[in-house]
C-alpha atoms as a printed R data frame, in Angstrom:
    type eleno elety resid chain resno       x       y       z
1   ATOM     1    CA   MET     A     1  15.134  58.079  -1.892
2   ATOM     2    CA   LYS     A     2  18.766  57.395  -0.917
3   ATOM     3    CA   LYS     A     3  17.630  54.456   1.273
4   ATOM     4    CA   THR     A     4  15.617  52.970  -1.614
5   ATOM     5    CA   VAL     A     5  18.609  53.196  -3.937
6   ATOM     6    CA   MET     A     6  20.854  51.525  -1.343
7   ATOM     7    CA   LEU     A     7  18.376  48.681  -0.884
8   ATOM     8    CA   ALA     A     8  18.214  48.228  -4.625
9   ATOM     9    CA   PHE     A     9  22.016  48.034  -4.822
10  ATOM    10    CA   ALA     A    10  22.076  45.538  -1.932
11  ATOM    11    CA   ALA     A    11  19.462  43.360  -3.620
12  ATOM    12    CA   ALA     A    12  21.369  43.505  -6.907
13  ATOM    13    CA   ALA     A    13  24.604  42.585  -5.139
14  ATOM    14    CA   LEU     A    14  22.904  39.626  -3.411
15  ATOM    15    CA   PHE     A    15  21.396  38.490  -6.711
16  ATOM    16    CA   SER     A    16  24.830  38.721  -8.349
17  ATOM    17    CA   ALA     A    17  26.407  36.685  -5.539
18  ATOM    18    CA   ASN     A    18  23.696  34.028  -5.844
19  ATOM    19    CA   ALA     A    19  24.010  34.010  -9.614
20  ATOM    20    CA   LEU     A    20  27.807  33.702  -9.401
21  ATOM    21    CA   ALA     A    21  27.604  30.815  -6.930
22  ATOM    22    CA   ALA     A    22  24.932  29.078  -8.971
23  ATOM    23    CA   SER     A    23  26.986  29.551 -12.121
24  ATOM    24    CA   ALA     A    24  29.977  27.786 -10.551
25  ATOM    25    CA   CYS     A    25  27.754  24.877  -9.472
26  ATOM    26    CA   VAL     A    26  26.020  24.692 -12.824
27  ATOM    27    CA   ASP     A    27  29.240  24.750 -14.853
28  ATOM    28    CA   CYS     A    28  30.499  21.665 -13.028
29  ATOM    29    CA   HIS     A    29  27.220  19.785 -12.631
30  ATOM    30    CA   ALA     A    30  26.295  20.343 -16.258
31  ATOM    31    CA   GLN     A    31  29.161  17.921 -16.937
32  ATOM    32    CA   LYS     A    32  28.803  15.602 -13.923
33  ATOM    33    CA   THR     A    33  25.013  15.452 -13.479
34  ATOM    34    CA   PRO     A    34  23.383  17.112 -16.509
35  ATOM    35    CA   GLY     A    35  19.914  15.771 -15.742
36  ATOM    36    CA   MET     A    36  19.958  17.460 -12.361
37  ATOM    37    CA   VAL     A    37  20.841  20.818 -13.923
38  ATOM    38    CA   SER     A    38  18.252  20.595 -16.687
39  ATOM    39    CA   ASP     A    39  15.536  19.700 -14.162
40  ATOM    40    CA   TRP     A    40  16.460  22.665 -11.971
41  ATOM    41    CA   LYS     A    41  16.381  25.036 -14.938
42  ATOM    42    CA   ILE     A    42  12.751  24.168 -15.696
43  ATOM    43    CA   SER     A    43  11.678  24.414 -12.056
44  ATOM    44    CA   LYS     A    44   9.932  27.220 -10.220
45  ATOM    45    CA   HIS     A    45  12.950  27.345  -7.947
46  ATOM    46    CA   PHE     A    46  15.032  28.483 -10.912
47  ATOM    47    CA   SER     A    47  12.524  31.129 -11.985
48  ATOM    48    CA   ASN     A    48  12.354  32.413  -8.385
49  ATOM    49    CA   ASP     A    49  16.138  32.571  -7.987
50  ATOM    50    CA   VAL     A    50  16.368  29.636  -5.555
51  ATOM    51    CA   GLY     A    51  19.862  28.393  -6.262
52  ATOM    52    CA   CYS     A    52  22.024  25.436  -5.301
53  ATOM    53    CA   GLU     A    53  23.460  26.992  -2.129
54  ATOM    54    CA   ASP     A    54  19.994  27.764  -0.766
55  ATOM    55    CA   CYS     A    55  19.342  24.052  -0.324
56  ATOM    56    CA   HIS     A    56  22.784  22.437  -0.351
57  ATOM    57    CA   GLY     A    57  24.892  24.999   1.514
58  ATOM    58    CA   LYS     A    58  28.325  26.360   0.661
59  ATOM    59    CA   ASP     A    59  30.693  23.695   1.995
60  ATOM    60    CA   HIS     A    60  30.913  21.632  -1.188
61  ATOM    61    CA   SER     A    61  32.932  23.277  -3.969
62  ATOM    62    CA   THR     A    62  35.012  20.572  -5.694
63  ATOM    63    CA   ALA     A    63  34.489  17.099  -7.092
64  ATOM    64    CA   GLU     A    64  36.542  15.674  -4.235
65  ATOM    65    CA   ASP     A    65  34.503  17.164  -1.360
66  ATOM    66    CA   TYR     A    66  31.049  16.223  -2.680
67  ATOM    67    CA   LYS     A    67  30.118  14.595   0.631
68  ATOM    68    CA   LYS     A    68  30.118  18.071   2.192
69  ATOM    69    CA   ALA     A    69  27.032  18.996   0.191
70  ATOM    70    CA   ALA     A    70  24.070  19.297   2.551
71  ATOM    71    CA   PHE     A    71  21.050  17.161   1.795
72  ATOM    72    CA   PRO     A    72  17.994  19.271   2.625
73  ATOM    73    CA   ASP     A    73  15.341  17.710   4.815
74  ATOM    74    CA   GLU     A    74  11.679  18.631   5.153
75  ATOM    75    CA   LYS     A    75  12.497  21.462   7.549
76  ATOM    76    CA   LYS     A    76  14.497  23.176   4.828
77  ATOM    77    CA   CYS     A    77  11.451  22.949   2.544
78  ATOM    78    CA   ALA     A    78   9.327  24.318   5.414
79  ATOM    79    CA   GLU     A    79  11.232  27.600   5.311
80  ATOM    80    CA   CYS     A    80   9.154  28.452   2.247
81  ATOM    81    CA   HIS     A    81   6.364  25.853   2.398
82  ATOM    82    CA   LYS     A    82   5.299  26.073   6.047
83  ATOM    83    CA   LYS     A    83   1.622  25.177   5.509
84  ATOM    84    CA   GLN     A    84   2.416  22.035   3.540
85  ATOM    85    CA   PHE     A    85   5.037  20.982   6.094
86  ATOM    86    CA   GLU     A    86   2.599  21.333   8.992
87  ATOM    87    CA   GLN     A    87  -0.054  19.329   7.137
88  ATOM    88    CA   PHE     A    88   2.428  16.620   6.202
89  ATOM    89    CA   SER     A    89   3.667  16.315   9.782
90  ATOM    90    CA   LYS     A    90   0.121  15.311  10.851
91  ATOM    91    CA   GLY     A    91  -0.566  12.879   7.984
92  ATOM    92    CA   LYS     A    92   0.063   9.147   7.644
93  ATOM    93    CA   HIS     A    93   2.943   9.627   5.172
94  ATOM    94    CA   ASN     A    94   4.954  11.197   7.972
95  ATOM    95    CA   PHE     A    95   4.955   7.868   9.830
96  ATOM    96    CA   GLY     A    96   6.386   5.765   7.004
97  ATOM    97    CA   TRP     A    97   9.982   5.577   8.276
98  ATOM    98    CA   THR     A    98   9.113   5.147  11.950
99  ATOM    99    CA   SER     A    99   6.521   2.442  11.267
100 ATOM   100    CA   MET     A   100   8.972   0.487   9.104
101 ATOM   101    CA   ASN     A   101  11.642   0.586  11.796
102 ATOM   102    CA   ALA     A   102   9.126  -0.443  14.459
103 ATOM   103    CA   LEU     A   103   8.591  -3.789  12.695
104 ATOM   104    CA   PRO     A   104  10.805  -6.719  13.707
105 ATOM   105    CA   ILE     A   105  11.142  -7.796  10.054
106 ATOM   106    CA   THR     A   106  13.088  -4.594   9.314
107 ATOM   107    CA   HIS     A   107  15.934  -5.755  11.504
108 ATOM   108    CA   VAL     A   108  16.365  -9.247  10.058
109 ATOM   109    CA   GLU     A   109  16.293  -8.405   6.334
110 ATOM   110    CA   PRO     A   110  19.290  -7.023   4.353
111 ATOM   111    CA   ASP     A   111  20.039  -3.352   5.090
112 ATOM   112    CA   GLU     A   112  20.066  -2.572   1.369
113 ATOM   113    CA   LEU     A   113  16.347  -3.357   1.201
114 ATOM   114    CA   MET     A   114  15.533  -1.221   4.219
115 ATOM   115    CA   GLU     A   115  17.890   1.698   4.893
116 ATOM   116    CA   GLY     A   116  19.288   1.438   1.352
117 ATOM   117    CA   GLY     A   117  15.884   2.055  -0.150
118 ATOM   118    CA   ARG     A   118  15.516  -0.715  -2.704
119 ATOM   119    CA   GLY     A   119  12.866  -2.615  -0.766
120 ATOM   120    CA   CYS     A   120  10.559  -1.406   1.997
121 ATOM   121    CA   GLY     A   121  12.776   1.637   2.569
122 ATOM   122    CA   GLY     A   122  12.240   2.803  -1.001
123 ATOM   123    CA   CYS     A   123   8.728   3.932  -0.058
124 ATOM   124    CA   HIS     A   124   8.920   4.022   3.725
125 ATOM   125    CA   ASN     A   125  11.592   6.686   3.442
126 ATOM   126    CA   MET     A   126   8.614   8.993   3.928
127 ATOM   127    CA   GLY     A   127   8.657  10.615   7.344
128 ATOM   128    CA   ILE     A   128  10.437  13.405   9.194
129 ATOM   129    CA   LYS     A   129  13.503  11.799  10.754
130 ATOM   130    CA   SER     A   130  15.063  12.749  14.057
131 ATOM   131    CA   GLU     A   131  18.715  13.803  14.161
132 ATOM   132    CA   ALA     A   132  19.543  10.401  15.694
133 ATOM   133    CA   GLN     A   133  17.783   8.588  12.831
134 ATOM   134    CA   LYS     A   134  19.624  10.683  10.237
135 ATOM   135    CA   LYS     A   135  22.968  10.016  11.932
136 ATOM   136    CA   ASP     A   136  22.211   6.291  11.964
137 ATOM   137    CA   GLN     A   137  21.591   6.491   8.207
138 ATOM   138    CA   ARG     A   138  24.828   8.351   7.542
139 ATOM   139    CA   ASP     A   139  26.845   5.984   9.745
140 ATOM   140    CA   LYS     A   140  25.605   3.088   7.610
141 ATOM   141    CA   GLY     A   141  26.664   4.917   4.469
142 ATOM   142    CA   TYR     A   142  23.207   5.929   3.222
143 ATOM   143    CA   ARG     A   143  23.077   9.647   2.438
144 ATOM   144    CA   TYR     A   144  20.193   9.979   0.031
145 ATOM   145    CA   GLN     A   145  16.990   9.239   1.980
146 ATOM   146    CA   ASN     A   146  16.764  12.445   3.929
147 ATOM   147    CA   ASN     A   147  13.633  14.131   2.570
148 ATOM   148    CA   SER     A   148  10.013  13.108   2.132
149 ATOM   149    CA   CYS     A   149   8.905  15.967  -0.116
150 ATOM   150    CA   ASP     A   150  10.920  14.700  -3.081
151 ATOM   151    CA   GLU     A   151   9.079  11.364  -3.006
152 ATOM   152    CA   CYS     A   152   6.162  13.075  -4.777
153 ATOM   153    CA   HIS     A   153   7.778  16.312  -6.018
154 ATOM   154    CA   THR     A   154  10.903  14.665  -7.426
155 ATOM   155    CA   ARG     A   155  14.288  16.391  -7.638
156 ATOM   156    CA   HIS     A   156  15.148  18.885  -9.058
157 ATOM   157    CA   THR     A   157  11.965  20.029 -10.770
158 ATOM   158    CA   PHE     A   158   9.898  19.751  -7.551
159 ATOM   159    CA   SER     A   159   6.792  20.055  -9.667
160 ATOM   160    CA   LYS     A   160   3.349  20.495  -8.119
161 ATOM   161    CA   LYS     A   161   1.788  19.161 -11.317
162 ATOM   162    CA   GLU     A   162   3.853  15.992 -11.045
163 ATOM   163    CA   ALA     A   163   2.706  15.437  -7.449
164 ATOM   164    CA   LEU     A   164  -0.926  15.923  -8.518
165 ATOM   165    CA   ASN     A   165  -0.609  13.224 -11.167
166 ATOM   166    CA   PRO     A   166  -1.819   9.827  -9.908
167 ATOM   167    CA   ARG     A   167   1.354   8.276 -11.344
168 ATOM   168    CA   ALA     A   168   3.185   9.948  -8.467
169 ATOM   169    CA   CYS     A   169   1.220   7.612  -6.156
170 ATOM   170    CA   GLU     A   170   1.846   4.571  -8.366
171 ATOM   171    CA   GLN     A   171   5.492   4.316  -7.298
172 ATOM   172    CA   CYS     A   172   4.529   3.097  -3.819
173 ATOM   173    CA   HIS     A   173   0.847   2.240  -3.820
174 ATOM   174    CA   MET     A   174   1.123  -0.827  -5.999
175 ATOM   175    CA   GLY     A   175   2.151  -4.454  -5.848
176 ATOM   176    CA   TYR     A   176   1.883  -7.264  -3.344
177 ATOM   177    CA   ASP     A   177   0.236  -5.839  -0.253
178 ATOM   178    CA   HIS     A   178  -1.408  -2.603  -1.410
179 ATOM   179    CA   PRO     A   179  -2.081  -2.504  -5.174
180 ATOM   180    CA   GLN     A   180  -4.168   0.650  -5.020
181 ATOM   181    CA   TRP     A   181  -2.766   1.859  -8.341
182 ATOM   182    CA   GLU     A   182  -3.866  -1.319 -10.091
183 ATOM   183    CA   MET     A   183  -7.248  -1.167  -8.347
184 ATOM   184    CA   TRP     A   184  -7.877   2.485  -9.178
185 ATOM   185    CA   SER     A   185  -6.517   2.515 -12.736
186 ATOM   186    CA   SER     A   186  -8.683  -0.455 -13.766
187 ATOM   187    CA   SER     A   187 -11.779   0.798 -11.918
188 ATOM   188    CA   LYS     A   188 -14.456   3.018 -13.423
189 ATOM   189    CA   HIS     A   189 -12.897   6.041 -11.711
190 ATOM   190    CA   GLY     A   190  -9.471   5.301 -13.186
191 ATOM   191    CA   SER     A   191 -10.668   4.394 -16.652
192 ATOM   192    CA   ARG     A   192 -12.606   7.672 -16.855
193 ATOM   193    CA   TYR     A   193  -9.550   9.637 -15.709
194 ATOM   194    CA   LEU     A   194  -7.296   7.948 -18.283
195 ATOM   195    CA   SER     A   195  -9.920   8.416 -21.000
196 ATOM   196    CA   ARG     A   196 -10.237  12.103 -20.143
197 ATOM   197    CA   GLU     A   197  -6.455  12.428 -20.123
198 ATOM   198    CA   VAL     A   198  -6.227  11.416 -23.803
199 ATOM   199    CA   GLY     A   199  -9.216  13.540 -24.782
200 ATOM   200    CA   ASP     A   200 -11.875  10.838 -25.088
201 ATOM   201    CA   LEU     A   201 -13.925  12.542 -22.374
202 ATOM   202    CA   PRO     A   202 -14.515  16.284 -22.071
203 ATOM   203    CA   ALA     A   203 -12.225  18.124 -19.668
204 ATOM   204    CA   GLU     A   204 -15.269  18.918 -17.503
205 ATOM   205    CA   ALA     A   205 -16.170  15.233 -16.998
206 ATOM   206    CA   SER     A   206 -15.837  13.946 -13.441
207 ATOM   207    CA   ALA     A   207 -12.962  11.489 -13.107
208 ATOM   208    CA   PRO     A   208 -11.514  11.310  -9.592
209 ATOM   209    CA   LYS     A   209  -7.870  10.426  -9.054
210 ATOM   210    CA   CYS     A   210  -6.013   9.416  -5.883
211 ATOM   211    CA   GLN     A   211  -5.342  12.969  -4.735
212 ATOM   212    CA   ASP     A   212  -8.983  14.040  -5.166
213 ATOM   213    CA   CYS     A   213 -10.116  11.510  -2.572
214 ATOM   214    CA   HIS     A   214  -7.128  11.166  -0.248
215 ATOM   215    CA   MET     A   215  -5.490  14.604  -0.414
216 ATOM   216    CA   SER     A   216  -8.457  16.762  -1.274
217 ATOM   217    CA   GLU     A   217  -7.906  20.472  -1.866
218 ATOM   218    CA   GLY     A   218  -4.155  19.952  -1.793
219 ATOM   219    CA   SER     A   219  -4.021  18.856   1.845
220 ATOM   220    CA   HIS     A   220  -0.909  16.903   2.862
221 ATOM   221    CA   ASP     A   221  -2.713  15.480   5.918
222 ATOM   222    CA   ASN     A   222  -4.042  12.146   4.679
223 ATOM   223    CA   HIS     A   223  -5.839   9.429   6.663
224 ATOM   224    CA   THR     A   224  -8.259   6.590   5.959
225 ATOM   225    CA   ALA     A   225 -10.909   5.234   8.292
226 ATOM   226    CA   TRP     A   226  -9.733   1.603   8.367
227 ATOM   227    CA   GLY     A   227  -6.042   2.393   8.106
228 ATOM   228    CA   PHE     A   228  -3.422   0.075   6.671
229 ATOM   229    CA   LEU     A   229  -3.935  -2.829   9.083
230 ATOM   230    CA   GLY     A   230  -7.709  -2.997   8.737
231 ATOM   231    CA   VAL     A   231  -8.308  -3.050  12.503
232 ATOM   232    CA   ARG     A   232  -9.880  -0.526  14.844
233 ATOM   233    CA   LEU     A   233 -10.859   0.303  18.396
234 ATOM   234    CA   PRO     A   234 -13.332   0.193  19.923
235 ATOM   235    CA   LEU     A   235 -13.910  -3.352  18.704
236 ATOM   236    CA   PRO     A   236 -17.040  -4.074  16.626
237 ATOM   237    CA   GLU     A   237 -20.312  -4.639  18.461
238 ATOM   238    CA   ASP     A   238 -21.075  -7.819  16.484
239 ATOM   239    CA   PRO     A   239 -19.816 -10.662  18.763
240 ATOM   240    CA   GLN     A   240 -18.310 -12.806  16.008
241 ATOM   241    CA   TRP     A   241 -16.605  -9.903  14.249
242 ATOM   242    CA   LYS     A   242 -15.260  -8.727  17.595
243 ATOM   243    CA   ALA     A   243 -13.795 -12.185  18.259
244 ATOM   244    CA   ASP     A   244 -12.223 -12.300  14.783
245 ATOM   245    CA   GLN     A   245 -10.675  -8.840  15.131
246 ATOM   246    CA   ILE     A   246  -9.232  -9.911  18.496
247 ATOM   247    CA   LEU     A   247  -7.560 -12.887  16.791
248 ATOM   248    CA   ILE     A   248  -6.079 -10.547  14.169
249 ATOM   249    CA   LEU     A   249  -4.823  -8.167  16.879
250 ATOM   250    CA   LYS     A   250  -3.177 -11.137  18.633
251 ATOM   251    CA   ALA     A   251  -1.453 -12.185  15.400
252 ATOM   252    CA   LEU     A   252  -0.273  -8.582  15.003
253 ATOM   253    CA   GLY     A   253   1.204  -8.754  18.506
254 ATOM   254    CA   VAL     A   254  -1.034  -5.904  19.695
255 ATOM   255    CA   LEU     A   255  -2.811  -8.168  22.195
256 ATOM   256    CA   ASP     A   256  -1.142 -10.861  24.289
257 ATOM   257    CA   PRO     A   257  -2.432 -14.223  22.918
258 ATOM   258    CA   ALA     A   258  -2.622 -15.735  26.397
259 ATOM   259    CA   THR     A   259  -4.230 -12.900  28.360
260 ATOM   260    CA   GLY     A   260  -5.799 -10.692  25.674
261 ATOM   261    CA   ASN     A   261  -4.206  -7.663  27.336
262 ATOM   262    CA   PRO     A   262  -2.493  -4.918  25.293
263 ATOM   263    CA   THR     A   263   1.240  -5.344  24.646
264 ATOM   264    CA   PRO     A   264   3.910  -2.663  24.012
265 ATOM   265    CA   VAL     A   265   3.130  -3.088  20.295
266 ATOM   266    CA   LEU     A   266  -0.086  -1.140  20.900
267 ATOM   267    CA   ASP     A   267   2.004   1.841  21.970
268 ATOM   268    CA   ALA     A   268   3.951   1.566  18.696
269 ATOM   269    CA   VAL     A   269   0.692   1.397  16.719
270 ATOM   270    CA   LYS     A   270  -0.508   4.539  18.518
271 ATOM   271    CA   ALA     A   271   2.789   6.328  17.928
272 ATOM   272    CA   VAL     A   272   2.724   5.784  14.163
273 ATOM   273    CA   ASP     A   273  -1.044   6.159  13.683
274 ATOM   274    CA   LEU     A   274  -1.427   2.740  12.053
275 ATOM   275    CA   ALA     A   275  -5.026   2.251  13.201
276 ATOM   276    CA   ARG     A   276  -7.977   4.295  14.360
277 ATOM   277    CA   LEU     A   277  -8.168   3.768  18.114
278 ATOM   278    CA   THR     A   278 -11.333   5.695  19.015
279 ATOM   279    CA   LYS     A   279 -14.751   6.019  17.449
280 ATOM   280    CA   GLU     A   280 -14.057   9.702  16.801
281 ATOM   281    CA   ALA     A   281 -10.776   8.889  15.048
282 ATOM   282    CA   PHE     A   282 -12.633   6.467  12.752
283 ATOM   283    CA   ASP     A   283 -15.612   8.742  12.123
284 ATOM   284    CA   GLU     A   284 -13.538  11.783  11.144
285 ATOM   285    CA   PRO     A   285 -11.926  10.344   7.964
286 ATOM   286    CA   ARG     A   286 -15.089   8.367   7.191
287 ATOM   287    CA   ASN     A   287 -17.256  11.511   7.284
288 ATOM   288    CA   LYS     A   288 -14.651  13.412   5.293
289 ATOM   289    CA   MET     A   289 -14.751  10.691   2.611
290 ATOM   290    CA   ILE     A   290 -18.560  10.799   2.560
291 ATOM   291    CA   GLY     A   291 -18.340  14.531   1.860
292 ATOM   292    CA   ILE     A   292 -15.810  14.006  -0.951
293 ATOM   293    CA   CYS     A   293 -17.776  11.197  -2.638
294 ATOM   294    CA   SER     A   294 -20.974  13.232  -2.318
295 ATOM   295    CA   LYS     A   295 -19.550  15.784  -4.755
296 ATOM   296    CA   CYS     A   296 -20.454  13.288  -7.489
297 ATOM   297    CA   HIS     A   297 -22.894  10.837  -5.849
298 ATOM   298    CA   SER     A   298 -25.872  11.150  -3.530
299 ATOM   299    CA   THR     A   299 -24.956  10.997   0.139
300 ATOM   300    CA   GLU     A   300 -27.240   8.010   0.749
301 ATOM   301    CA   TYR     A   301 -25.627   6.070  -2.105
302 ATOM   302    CA   VAL     A   302 -22.179   6.822  -0.689
303 ATOM   303    CA   LYS     A   303 -23.122   5.649   2.802
304 ATOM   304    CA   GLU     A   304 -24.637   2.479   1.378
305 ATOM   305    CA   GLN     A   305 -21.462   1.653  -0.562
306 ATOM   306    CA   LEU     A   306 -19.203   2.280   2.428
307 ATOM   307    CA   LYS     A   307 -21.480   0.140   4.623
308 ATOM   308    CA   MET     A   308 -21.133  -2.709   2.107
309 ATOM   309    CA   GLY     A   309 -17.354  -2.268   2.328
310 ATOM   310    CA   ASP     A   310 -17.545  -2.634   6.114
311 ATOM   311    CA   ASP     A   311 -19.677  -5.771   5.676
312 ATOM   312    CA   ILE     A   312 -17.108  -7.282   3.319
313 ATOM   313    CA   MET     A   313 -14.445  -6.540   5.920
314 ATOM   314    CA   MET     A   314 -16.517  -8.385   8.544
315 ATOM   315    CA   LYS     A   315 -17.001 -11.440   6.315
316 ATOM   316    CA   ALA     A   316 -13.351 -11.490   5.272
317 ATOM   317    CA   ASP     A   317 -12.385 -11.332   8.945
318 ATOM   318    CA   ARG     A   318 -14.508 -14.417   9.634
319 ATOM   319    CA   MET     A   319 -12.337 -16.423   7.234
320 ATOM   320    CA   MET     A   320  -9.214 -14.748   8.617
321 ATOM   321    CA   GLY     A   321 -10.168 -15.526  12.218
322 ATOM   322    CA   GLU     A   322 -10.815 -19.194  11.422
323 ATOM   323    CA   ALA     A   323  -7.445 -19.504   9.695
324 ATOM   324    CA   ILE     A   324  -5.547 -17.808  12.546
325 ATOM   325    CA   GLN     A   325  -7.176 -20.106  15.113
326 ATOM   326    CA   ILE     A   326  -6.207 -23.227  13.135
327 ATOM   327    CA   VAL     A   327  -2.541 -22.201  13.012
328 ATOM   328    CA   ALA     A   328  -2.553 -20.936  16.614
329 ATOM   329    CA   ASP     A   329  -3.736 -24.365  17.752
330 ATOM   330    CA   LEU     A   330  -0.768 -25.949  15.954
331 ATOM   331    CA   TYR     A   331   1.518 -23.744  18.049
332 ATOM   332    CA   LYS     A   332  -0.405 -24.563  21.234
333 ATOM   333    CA   ASP     A   333  -0.165 -28.309  20.610
334 ATOM   334    CA   GLY     A   334   3.573 -28.179  19.865
335 ATOM   335    CA   ILE     A   335   3.183 -29.151  16.208
336 ATOM   336    CA   ILE     A   336   4.797 -25.850  15.170
337 ATOM   337    CA   LYS     A   337   7.870 -24.942  17.204
338 ATOM   338    CA   LYS     A   338   7.962 -21.346  18.383
339 ATOM   339    CA   PRO     A   339  10.803 -19.392  16.686
340 ATOM   340    CA   ALA     A   340  13.277 -18.064  19.240
341 ATOM   341    CA   ASP     A   341  12.620 -14.408  18.449
342 ATOM   342    CA   TYR     A   342   8.812 -14.618  18.348
343 ATOM   343    CA   PRO     A   343   7.470 -12.856  21.457
344 ATOM   344    CA   HIS     A   344   4.661 -15.394  21.905
345 ATOM   345    CA   ASN     A   345   3.909 -18.999  21.032
346 ATOM   346    CA   TYR     A   346   1.540 -17.774  18.362
347 ATOM   347    CA   PRO     A   347   1.607 -16.836  14.657
348 ATOM   348    CA   ASN     A   348   3.201 -13.403  14.156
349 ATOM   349    CA   PHE     A   349   2.343 -11.260  11.123
350 ATOM   350    CA   LEU     A   350   5.033  -8.671  11.895
351 ATOM   351    CA   PHE     A   351   7.801 -11.027  10.742
352 ATOM   352    CA   PHE     A   352   6.153 -11.146   7.293
353 ATOM   353    CA   MET     A   353   7.395 -14.169   5.301
354 ATOM   354    CA   ARG     A   354  10.215 -14.786   7.822
355 ATOM   355    CA   THR     A   355   8.045 -17.307   9.617
356 ATOM   356    CA   GLY     A   356  11.076 -18.832  11.311
357 ATOM   357    CA   GLY     A   357  12.225 -15.488  12.666
358 ATOM   358    CA   LYS     A   358  15.945 -15.057  12.031
359 ATOM   359    CA   ASP     A   359  16.363 -18.796  11.434
360 ATOM   360    CA   LEU     A   360  16.625 -19.133   7.660
361 ATOM   361    CA   LEU     A   361  16.374 -22.941   7.845
362 ATOM   362    CA   ASN     A   362  13.248 -23.216   9.979
363 ATOM   363    CA   TYR     A   363  10.433 -21.573   8.029
364 ATOM   364    CA   SER     A   364   6.856 -22.646   8.713
365 ATOM   365    CA   TYR     A   365   5.047 -22.917   5.379
366 ATOM   366    CA   ILE     A   366   1.527 -22.895   6.840
367 ATOM   367    CA   ASP     A   367   2.450 -19.632   8.588
368 ATOM   368    CA   GLN     A   368   3.498 -18.197   5.236
369 ATOM   369    CA   VAL     A   369   0.135 -19.096   3.707
370 ATOM   370    CA   LEU     A   370  -1.563 -17.459   6.712
371 ATOM   371    CA   PHE     A   371   0.496 -14.278   6.339
372 ATOM   372    CA   GLN     A   372  -0.236 -14.193   2.611
373 ATOM   373    CA   MET     A   373  -3.931 -14.513   3.412
374 ATOM   374    CA   TYR     A   374  -3.731 -11.494   5.718
375 ATOM   375    CA   MET     A   375  -1.261  -9.156   4.033
376 ATOM   376    CA   ARG     A   376  -2.064  -9.840   0.395
377 ATOM   377    CA   ASP     A   377  -5.507 -11.360  -0.080
378 ATOM   378    CA   ARG     A   378  -7.445  -9.772   2.809
379 ATOM   379    CA   MET     A   379  -5.996  -6.376   1.842
380 ATOM   380    CA   ARG     A   380  -7.153  -6.881  -1.738
381 ATOM   381    CA   ALA     A   381 -10.630  -8.024  -0.744
382 ATOM   382    CA   TYR     A   382 -11.539  -4.925   1.269
383 ATOM   383    CA   GLN     A   383  -9.343  -2.368  -0.497
384 ATOM   384    CA   GLY     A   384 -10.613  -3.624  -3.861
385 ATOM   385    CA   PHE     A   385 -14.159  -3.084  -2.643
386 ATOM   386    CA   PHE     A   386 -13.499   0.446  -1.366
387 ATOM   387    CA   HIS     A   387 -11.710   1.293  -4.642
388 ATOM   388    CA   VAL     A   388 -14.716   0.018  -6.620
389 ATOM   389    CA   ASN     A   389 -12.762  -2.696  -8.440
390 ATOM   390    CA   PRO     A   390 -14.831  -5.864  -8.941
391 ATOM   391    CA   ASP     A   391 -11.981  -8.195  -9.973
392 ATOM   392    CA   TYR     A   392  -9.670  -7.205  -7.124
393 ATOM   393    CA   ALA     A   393 -12.475  -7.440  -4.577
394 ATOM   394    CA   TYR     A   394 -13.466 -10.925  -5.751
395 ATOM   395    CA   TRP     A   395 -10.829 -12.866  -7.680
396 ATOM   396    CA   TYR     A   396  -7.669 -11.350  -6.211
397 ATOM   397    CA   GLY     A   397  -9.198 -10.892  -2.764
398 ATOM   398    CA   TRP     A   398 -12.195 -12.892  -1.584
399 ATOM   399    CA   ALA     A   399 -11.645 -15.940  -3.812
400 ATOM   400    CA   MET     A   400  -7.946 -16.126  -2.889
401 ATOM   401    CA   MET     A   401  -8.810 -15.911   0.822
402 ATOM   402    CA   SER     A   402 -11.131 -18.890   0.309
403 ATOM   403    CA   LYS     A   403  -8.293 -20.767  -1.383
404 ATOM   404    CA   ASP     A   404  -5.875 -19.857   1.419
405 ATOM   405    CA   LEU     A   405  -8.288 -21.106   4.070
406 ATOM   406    CA   GLY     A   406  -8.754 -24.388   2.228
407 ATOM   407    CA   GLU     A   407  -4.993 -24.854   1.946
408 ATOM   408    CA   ILE     A   408  -4.483 -24.055   5.641
409 ATOM   409    CA   LYS     A   409  -7.111 -26.638   6.636
410 ATOM   410    CA   GLU     A   410  -5.482 -29.271   4.426
411 ATOM   411    CA   LEU     A   411  -1.973 -28.494   5.665
412 ATOM   412    CA   ALA     A   412  -3.082 -28.548   9.304
413 ATOM   413    CA   ALA     A   413  -4.783 -31.925   8.897
414 ATOM   414    CA   THR     A   414  -1.630 -33.361   7.297
415 ATOM   415    CA   MET     A   415   0.623 -31.865   9.963
416 ATOM   416    CA   ARG     A   416  -1.487 -33.331  12.730
417 ATOM   417    CA   ALA     A   417  -1.624 -36.735  11.053
418 ATOM   418    CA   THR     A   418   2.139 -36.894  10.535
419 ATOM   419    CA   HIS     A   419   3.315 -35.233  13.760
420 ATOM   420    CA   LYS     A   420   5.554 -37.365  15.936
421 ATOM   421    CA   LYS     A   421   4.863 -36.749  19.611
């Protein structure tokens, strides 16, 4: 009995200490950052007595020493959310930061767009950073991109409901190279979800959102069969498709254009899980997706639709392969001068629109059209198909690839006709 009473007093004393510390933080931050305080007060952290010091430490106590406040990383979240942390560490979101920094383009664009988080780094902040990576961030003056969890569960509410809303995905999965939000929200799936949301469909009506398909049952381990780059190993059995995928892998720097042998870029692709590199690695997410889609559709229908998506990928790659070969021949014949920081005398997709490398005055326009064909229009053709969006699959994807190929042929003919040997 005495021991129970002592434990109760100890718990009360600890609660009082936490409450006192939180009160001091809240009194100040209610003036300095009122939105932060109001968000915390409506969070589950607040109702479970998780206070400021639990995440931010005790070193910061005045307005002048604010830089002493700790910024919690994913491992701090893992102290309470171990299962979610372990799932996240295996999923593709965990590789966002590392994959961005593995690209050569990251190191020639302004830091503010990368480490500062207003360009690629705004979404590719996702990923558990090493201590060296975090120090590099701090040394550059960027303190705020230290946690992946708050990309979906935003500070300081950290709401599960928010993260389950497809609008949480919209922040990153939209725009130039991966407009999945636009594809989904204007597809039949999305229109049904939005109709149900406003009450025009019964609550029981099926209306899948992003998380239902890609993070089913709350899993934080998310993968897709084709991956972001739309390439895979082993290479396709169809001879022409195999040849076209090889050309794409050369333009991605994964294969040496001269020898066809793997380059160190393949190791980087493996490290950040950018592509499925075995049949088993492809089949696992594909079979998982078949199971998810079969909750609403017949399994045979699902397989048929996914097979058509693969066929569209093959046909899109035929156009892509032809375009790459045309531009590669311009490099080979000396009509396009190899940028100094390109690893090979060959078009290079990993420099994005910086088709002159670091040289701002030596862009190759035909290379830019080629990159646009790969990163924007090819992505839209096959992703639009898999997201069941007719307009994205055709007009924004397939039709634009056809236009790109026509422009590349015309530009190449002009360049050859006007080239001075």
